[in-house]
C-alpha positions as CSV (number, residue, x, y, z in Angstrom):
1,X,7.1,-11.1,5.2
2,X,7.5,-9.6,1.7
3,X,4.4,-9.9,-0.4
4,X,5.4,-7.8,-3.4
5,X,8.9,-9.0,-4.2
6,X,12.2,-9.5,-2.3
7,X,13.0,-6.6,0.0
8,X,14.7,-3.7,-1.7
9,X,14.5,-5.3,-5.1
10,X,12.1,-2.8,-6.8
11,X,10.6,-5.7,-8.8
12,X,7.0,-4.8,-8.0
13,X,4.2,-7.3,-7.6
14,X,5.6,-10.6,-8.8
15,X,2.6,-12.8,-8.0
16,X,-0.5,-10.9,-9.1
17,X,-2.8,-14.0,-9.1
18,X,-1.6,-15.0,-5.6
19,X,-2.2,-11.5,-4.3
20,X,-5.7,-11.4,-5.8
21,X,-6.5,-14.8,-4.3
22,X,-5.3,-13.6,-0.9
23,X,-7.4,-10.4,-1.1
24,X,-10.5,-12.4,-2.1
25,X,-10.0,-14.9,0.7
26,X,-9.4,-12.3,3.4
27,X,-12.1,-9.8,2.5
28,X,-12.4,-8.2,5.9
29,X,-8.8,-8.3,7.0
30,X,-6.6,-5.3,6.4
31,X,-3.8,-6.4,4.1
32,X,-0.7,-4.3,3.3
33,X,1.8,-5.1,0.5
34,X,5.2,-5.2,2.1
35,X,8.5,-5.0,0.1
36,X,9.5,-5.0,-3.5
37,X,7.6,-1.9,-4.6
38,X,10.0,0.2,-6.8
39,X,7.7,2.6,-8.6
40,X,4.5,4.6,-7.9
41,X,2.6,2.7,-10.5
42,X,3.3,-0.6,-8.7
43,X,1.9,0.9,-5.5
44,X,-1.2,2.1,-7.4
45,X,-1.7,-1.4,-8.8
46,X,-1.7,-2.9,-5.3
47,X,-4.3,-0.4,-4.2
48,X,-6.4,-1.0,-7.3
49,X,-6.5,-4.7,-6.3
50,X,-8.1,-3.7,-3.0
51,X,-5.1,-3.8,-0.7
52,X,-5.3,-1.4,2.3
53,X,-1.8,0.0,1.9
54,X,1.8,-0.5,0.9
55,X,4.9,-0.5,3.0
56,X,8.0,0.8,1.3
57,X,11.3,2.4,1.9
58,X,14.0,1.7,-0.6
59,X,12.1,3.2,-3.6
60,X,11.9,6.6,-1.8
61,X,15.3,6.4,0.0
62,X,17.2,5.6,-3.2
63,X,15.4,8.0,-5.5
64,X,17.4,10.9,-6.9
65,X,14.9,13.3,-5.3
66,X,13.4,11.4,-2.3
67,X,10.9,14.1,-1.3
68,X,9.5,14.3,-4.8
69,X,9.4,10.5,-5.0
70,X,7.4,10.4,-1.7
71,X,4.9,12.8,-3.2
72,X,4.6,10.7,-6.4
73,X,4.0,7.6,-4.3
74,X,1.3,9.4,-2.2
75,X,-0.5,10.5,-5.3
76,X,-0.3,7.0,-6.9
77,X,-1.5,5.3,-3.7
78,X,-4.4,7.7,-3.4
79,X,-5.3,7.3,-7.1
80,X,-5.2,3.5,-6.9
81,X,-7.4,3.5,-3.8
82,X,-9.9,5.9,-5.5
83,X,-10.0,3.7,-8.6
84,X,-10.7,0.6,-6.5
85,X,-13.5,2.5,-4.6
86,X,-15.0,3.7,-7.9
87,X,-15.1,0.1,-9.3
88,X,-12.7,-0.8,-12.1
89,X,-14.3,-2.3,-15.2
90,X,-13.8,-6.0,-15.6
91,X,-11.3,-7.2,-18.1
92,X,-12.6,-8.9,-21.2
93,X,-11.0,-11.4,-23.5
94,X,-12.2,-9.5,-26.6
95,X,-13.3,-6.1,-27.7
96,X,-16.7,-4.8,-26.7
97,X,-18.0,-1.5,-28.0
98,X,-19.0,0.9,-25.2
99,X,-20.5,3.5,-27.4
100,X,-24.1,2.9,-28.6
101,X,-24.6,3.1,-32.3
102,X,-28.0,4.8,-31.9
103,X,-27.7,8.5,-32.9
104,X,-24.4,8.1,-34.9
105,X,-24.1,9.2,-38.4
106,X,-24.6,6.5,-41.0
107,X,-22.6,6.5,-44.2
108,X,-23.8,4.7,-47.2
């Protein structure tokens, strides 16, 4: 069953909140996003959300240079997995300085 978007559509992850809920509910079950992935960044996003893999075909098969596109997907998937393992920062509703003000020049 397609979990990203309709098969071959290249629309990416259409139900982000549903996918996050599924990952949270099935923490110890390997989950793979199947179908709808059209760009390497979309595959990286799935991996950043903690999914265990992506299953894709059309995005590579219909690329102008399929071999190069396969390499781009491999790099993106690896990067997304590494980002998840490293622990992405939590999103915030407003700005929050991450640089301490101690030791910075003060202008008067």
